[in-house]
BADRENBA-976258 format. One record per residue: residue in one letter; x, y, z of N, C-alpha, C in turn. Coordinates in steps of 0.05 Angstrom, whole numbers, plus 5000, padded with zeros to 4 digits. Example, Ala and Ser with C-alpha at 12.3 -4.5 7.8 and 13.67 -1.06 7.14 Angstrom:
BEGIN
A526448865156524649105156526449345156
S525749555142527349795143525850015157
END
This chain:
BEGIN
M501649774999500250025000501850254996
N501450444981503050674983502150885005
K504051105009503751255030500951385029
A500351505006497951665007495251455015
A495451235005492851035009493150945040
A495550905048495750815079494651045097
F495251295091494551515104491551535103
S490351525080487351545075485951345095
L486951105091485650905108485850955137
S488151045148488551115173486451335183
M486351525164484551795173481751685171
A481051505155478151425152477151305178
L479151135190478551005212478651175237
I479951385239480251545265478751805265
L477951905241476852165240473752145245
N472451975238469551925244467952175235
G468552315214466952515204467852805210
V470552805221471253075231471853215201
I471153475202471253655180474353695172
S474953665147477853675138478353965136
A481054045132481854345132480754495109
Q480354375087479654495063476954635066
V475154525081472654665081472154815106
V473954875120473955055144474155345134
D472355515141472355795132473255945158
I475856025155477056175178476656495176
P475456625194475056905190477757045189
E477757275172480157415168480557615190
K481057515215481657675236484657635245
G485857875247488757855256490557705237
V490357725211491657555194494757675192
I496557495193499357565190500557355169
P501457485146502757295126505457245134
F506757005127509356935133510656775111
E513156785110515156655094516156405106
L516156155092517655935101520355945090
R522455965105525055925098525855645109
E525255455091525855155099523655085120
H524655055144522354995162521455225181
I523055465177522355665200520355865187
I518655945207516456125199517656425203
V517656595182518856855184516557045181
I516257235199514257435197515557725200
K514657885185515758165184514058335203
G515358495218513958655240515458945242
K513959125253514959395261515059415289
V517259535301517359555330517159875335
N515359925354514760195363513860345339
D515360585335515060735313517060725290
S518560485291520460465272519560485242
S521360575226520560595197521260355181
R522860165193523759945180522459715192
M522259505174520959225180523259065190
Y522658895210524558705223523558425218
N525258225216524657955210524257795239
F521957695245521957505270521257215259
I522057065276521156755274519056715294
L516956585285514856475303515356195308
D516056155334516955905343515455845371
T513655635371512255555394513955445413
G516355345409517955175424520155355442
V519755625440521655795455520056025467
R521756185483520856435492521056655472
T519956895478520457105461523057275464
F524557305442526757435442527257675422
I528857855427529758075408532958095411
G533858125389537058155388537858415401
R539858395420540858645435541458875417
K542758825395543659015377541259175368
V539159045359536659175350535359335372
A535359215398534059335419535559595425
E538159615426539559835428539160035406
E539059945380538760145358536260285361
L534160135369531360245370530860405399
G532960405415532760565442530660435459
L530360165459528260015476529360055506
K527560045522527960045551529159745557
I531459765569533059525575533659495606
R533159255617533559205643534558925644
G537058905654538458655654538558525625
N537558285622537358145598534658155584
M533058355589530258395578530258665566
A528658675544527858955535524758975531
K523759225530520959255526520259355499
L518559235486517359345461514659455468
D514659705462511859845469509659745453
V510359665428508459565409509959415384
L508659195378509559035355507459005334
E507959105312505659105289506658885269
M504558695263505258495244502458455230
G502658495201500058445186498158615198
E495758505207493358655216493458645245
V495458575259495658555289497458735300
S496858875321498659045336498458925365
I500758875380501058755401502558945421
P501259035443502759225459504159085483
N506159255495507259165520508658905522
I510858865502511858615501514658625516
F515358415533517858405544519158175536
A521758195520523158015505525557985518
F526557705519529457655529531257725506
M533757755512536057815496537957595499
G540157575481542257395486542057155468
F539757135448539956915431541756965408
D542956745400545356775377543656735351
F543156945337541556925311543456885287
L546156855295548156775273547656495265
A546356345283545656065275543756025253
F542556255247540656235222541856365198
E544556405198545856535175545056365147
K544956105149544555935124542055995112
Y540156115125537556205111537456445096
E539656605099540256835082538357045086
I537457085108535557285116536157425144
P536557675148537057785173534557775193
L535557615215533357555236533957685262
C531957845274532658005296531057905324
G529057745320527457665343525857415338
I524757295362523057065359520557115375
I518557055362515757075376515156825387
G515156765414514956525429512356495441
S512056265454509356185466508756385492
N510556485504510056645525508956925514
L508856985489507257195477505057105463
L505156845451502856785435500656685456
E501256645481499156545499496956765504
R496956985495495157205496492857115475
F493356945457491556905432490856605430
K488956605411488156345400489756345372
V491456195365492956225342492656015322
T491856065297491455875275494155885257
I495555675253497755665233497155515210
D497055655187496455515162498855525145
Y499955275143502555265125501955265096
R499555195088499055175061498755485048
T497455655061497055905053499156085064
Q500856015083503056155092501856395106
R500156365127499156575144498556465172
V498856635192497956605219495756785224
I493856675239491756825247491556855279
L491457095289491357125317488657245323
F487157105342484657165351485157295379
P484757555378485757715403484257725428
S481857645427480157715449479357425461
R478257445485477057215499474557125484
E473057315473470657235459471157055434
D473357195418474257055394475156775402
S476656725424477856475431475656275435
K472956355436471056155440469656075411
E470656195395469556085367470655815358
E468655665349469255375343471155295322
A473355155328475355035308474754735301
H474854675276474054405270476454225264
G476354005279478353825273478553615301
L481053505303481453355326482453515351
K481353515373481953705390483153555416
F485253695430486553555451487053795473
K486953755496487753915519490653905518
F491854135529494854135534495554295557
T497654245568499054395592501154555575
N502454755594504454925582506954825598
H509354805582512054755593512554995612
R513854905637514155115656516655325647
I518055255629520555405622519755595598
N518555515579517755685556515155725548
N513455595564510355615558509455485534
A511255295522510255155498508154945503
P506254905486504154735489505154445491
M504354285512505254005518502753835514
I502853615498500453445492501253155501
D499253015508499952745514499952565492
C502052375490502352195467503051925475
T503051735457503951475463505651395437
I508051285444509851215424510050905423
N509550795400509650495394507650375413
G505550465421503450345434503650315465
T506250345473506750305502507950545518
L509550685507511350895521509451175519
S508651245542507051495544509151735552
A508551955540510152195544508552415536
K509852655547508652915539510253045517
M509253115497510853205472510153505468
M512353675463512253945458511454015430
V509854175428509154285398511054495391
D512954445373515154605365515554685337
T514354915328514154985301517255045293
G519055065311521755175306523654935296
Q523154705297524754485290523554315263
P525254215245524354135221523053855221
Y523953685237523153395233520453345247
S519153155238516353065250516653015280
I518552895287518852815313521852795322
V522652935344525352925354525152805383
L526552605387526352485414529252515429
P529352575455531952595470533552335465
L536252355470537852125465536851915484
D536151955510535651755527533251575519
Y531651635499529651495488530651265470
L533251265462534451035451534350815470
D534850865496534450645515531850605524
K530150795528527550745534525950575516
M526650615491525150455468526850195459
G529150165474530449925468531749905440
V532350125429533450135401536450235400
R537650295420540650385419542250205399
D541849955400543549775382542049715357
D540049835349538649775326540349845301
P540849625284542549685263541349875239
S538949895240537450085220537850375227
L538650425251539150725258541350835240
I541051075233542951225217544551445232
K546951415236548351615256549751875237
S549452095249550452315235553752355240
K554852465220557752545225557652845220
G559152965243559053255244556253365252
M555253595244552853695256550653695231
M548353535237546153555221544053725230
I543653735259541853915274542953955300
K542754175313543554235339541754455354
W541754415379540154585397542054775415
P541254995421543155175442543355025467
G545955045477546554935502547254675504
T547454525482547854255481551054195471
K552053955477554953895473555153685450
T553953495451554353285432552853345403
T554353305380553153325357551553065344
D551752855361550752625354547852605349
V546752565327544252495317543452255304
Y541552125312540851875300538251905286
L538251795260535651785243534451525245
G532051505250530351245251527551275246
R525951095254523251055249521950945273
I519551075278518050935301515650795288
E514850605299512150455290509750625288
Q509250765311506750915312506951135332
L505651365326505451565345502251605350
A501351595372498351665380498151905396
L496452115388495452305401492652265405
G491852165428488952075430488551895409
N486251945391485251785372486951815346
L488352025346489952075323492551915320
M492451715303494851525301495951515273
I498951555272500151565249502551375249
K502651175230504550965232507051015216
D509350895225511850895210512851165203
L512951325224514251635221517251615225
M518351755205521051805209521651995233
C523751945250524352125272527452165275
C528152305293530852335301531252325330
F533452245340534452225366536652425369
A536452635389538552805390538852915419
E540853025427541353155451539753425450
L538153475471536353705474537253855501
P536854135502537554295524536454155549
P538254155570537253985592534454045605
M533654305606531154365618528754335600
L529454315573527554265552527753975539
S528653795553529353525540527153365541
V525053415523522653275521522053205491
P520653005483519752965454518453215441
L519553255418518553495402517053395379
L514853535371513153505349513553745332
G514853705306515653905293514353955265
K515654115249514154235224513254015206
D515053815198514353615181511753455187
Y511053455214508453345222506153545223
L507153775235504953985236503954105211
C505454115191504554225166502654065152
Q502353805161499953635149497153705157
F497053925178494553995188494454305186
L491854355190491354655196491454675229
I492954805242493454775267492455025280
T490654975302489555175319490355135349
I492055305360492755295386491555495404
D489555435419487655595435489055635462
Y490755805462492255825487490655935512
P488456095512486656165531485555955545
N484355735524482755525533484555275537
D487155285532488855055534487854825516
E487554875493486654665473488054705446
I488554485435489854495407488354315388
C487954425365486354285343487654225319
F487653995311489053875287486953825265
A486553975244484653945222486553815196
P486553555192488253465172487653545142
F489753615127489153675099488453405083
E486953415067485853195049488253025039
D490153145030492653065015495153015034
A494253035060496753005077498352745072
E501252795073502852585072505152615088
F505152415108507152425132509652295123
V512052425132514852345124515552075135
K515951865120516651625127519751575124
N521051715106523651685099524951945088
M527351975083528752215073530352155047
F528952265024529952265000532152494994
S534852414997536852635002539552534991
F541352754990544152704985545552645012
G544252705034545352635060547352805068
M547153065064548953255079547853535084
N549053635105548353915115550254125109
L549454335096551454535088551254805104
K553654935109553555175123554955375107
N554855635113556855835105559355825120
G561255735111563955705125565655965122
D567855925135569956135134570556245104
N571156505105571856615079569656595058
N567156595066564856575051564856375031
V565556115040565355885023563155695033
V562155555017560155335027561455095034
S561055015059562454785069560454575081
V561354335084559754115093559954135123
E557654145134557354185164556853895177
G555353705162554853455171554153265150
L554053005155553252805138551652615150
W549952445137548652215146550651965137
T551351805159553351595154552051385132
G553251335113552451145091550551255071
G550151535073548551685051550151715028
P549251835009550451844981553152014983
A553052265000555352415002557452285017
D556852145038558851995052559951765037
E558151635021559251415006560851524984
A560751754974562551864954565251984965
G565651944989568052045001567952335009
I565852455010565852765017566052745047
D567152945059567852915090566753175103
V566453175128565653435142568253635140
G567353885131569354095128570054155099
D569353945082569853965053568254225043
E569454345022568054555008566654464983
I564054584980562554544954563254794937
V564654764917565454974901563355044877
A562154844867560154854847558254634846
C555854684833553854474831552754474803
D552954294789551854254761553154494743
G555754564747556954764732556655054742
T554955074760554355344773556155384801
P557955594798559255624824557755744848
Y558255684870556855774893559055884917
M558256104928559656204951557956194975
G558956274998557056245023554656405020
D554856645008552856825005550456694990
D550856474974548956324956547956084970
I548556044996548055785007545255705007
Y543355905014540555855015539255744987
E540455894966539655794938540455474932
L542855434942543855184939542654964956
R542055024980540454844995537854784986
Q536355004975534054934961534054774937
L536354834922536454644897536854354906
L538454294924539254024933536853864947
D535154054957532853954970530253904953
D530453994928528553964909527853684901
K525253594908524753324905524853184879
N524953364860524953284829528153264822
L530053354838532453334831533953064841
K534752874822535752614830538552594830
K539952734815542552734808543953014805
V546553034819548153264815551253224813
K552553394795555253394795556453604811
L557853524833559153754851562153754846
V563154004848565854044851566454094880
V568353914891568953884918571753944924
R572354114945575254194948575954134978
N578054034984579153975013582153995008
K583653925031586453985034587953805010
N586553615000587953434980587553554952
G585753744949585353864921582653894917
Q582153904890579353944878578553704862
R576153614864575253404846572453404839
E571553284819568353254815567152994826
V564853044837563552824848560752814835
I559552594826556952554821555452414842
L553352534851551552414873548752334862
H547952124871545052054863543352024888
K541252194890539752184915538351944920
E538451864947537251614957535351654981
M533951444986532651435011534451345033
I534951525052537051485074536451265090
L533651205099533150995117532450735100
G534150555101533550315084534250285058
K535250535045536050555017533950434999
E531250525007529050444990529050594965
E527850444942527750594913525250814920
R525751014908523751214907521651174887
END
């Protein structure tokens, strides 16, 4: 059975007539358009009476931040490690009296080639009922208690808030037996990220099907190890919503936030409504939802390296790039005849992630010189045929 058919059957069994996302008429209240830069939600906003627009990330898995440099440029009131925004204007919404933390390292987002100055986190979003529509790339904030009572259609779950960052935490069951609270985290790309100790909790640490990273494939602030394992779980159940054979990764997470994460690859299959005032989240599945079971990839992660070069930051062991002898730290000079510099990294990452691109010719440079490498994209888990 193919992925689309399997998902249709699963949804038919669990939804019992729940209205799908395509037929939900969302009122045009508090609409904020956004741009997706790979997995991150980027929103433009004006701070106080500034004439310029600033780029903010909407991330339900963290607190609200603003860059110290921007806070100083705008003359914001600063006390300790916090700054006060009198008003933040985004799309149709104006939010007054925002206290934002400082100290976040926005240089980590250089590879997305867009200047980022702040994060809109759950401790700000908790004032609203928030609808996130990945298909139309818009967020809708319902700003009043009365608005928050309006009915959302879909599968509904009560949630609690994480004590550190106010992120929504929902009950889940992994592989039918392991109960956990999972954080709804729009700021991370994978469907599911599990802390490294889940390798032991699930008894899979020695599973030969796990794919280990070399170098850095993904990393969280405040963590030490870059070890990440790519695998698959048999099923994830959120109440009656059960999805089978989901790709997941196991990684070190910040100590105070080391909980299972539910990320963009899962969330984008639904119209998501997080009703913070009423502690309820609603998942309305799209009719053509297709959950990620595997990764069709060249198996490498790129960064803007020293001297404005594109360099390899990480690899999946046994993936096409690793098998071709590419190593962490190697430079990617050109792709299919087009030269690339660090300033062009986002365009190159987009090209390599294109599902329709199956083969590339790279010019790779390291201490041993320069050579051409032809890579064929493969399914990383199990080397399945696409």
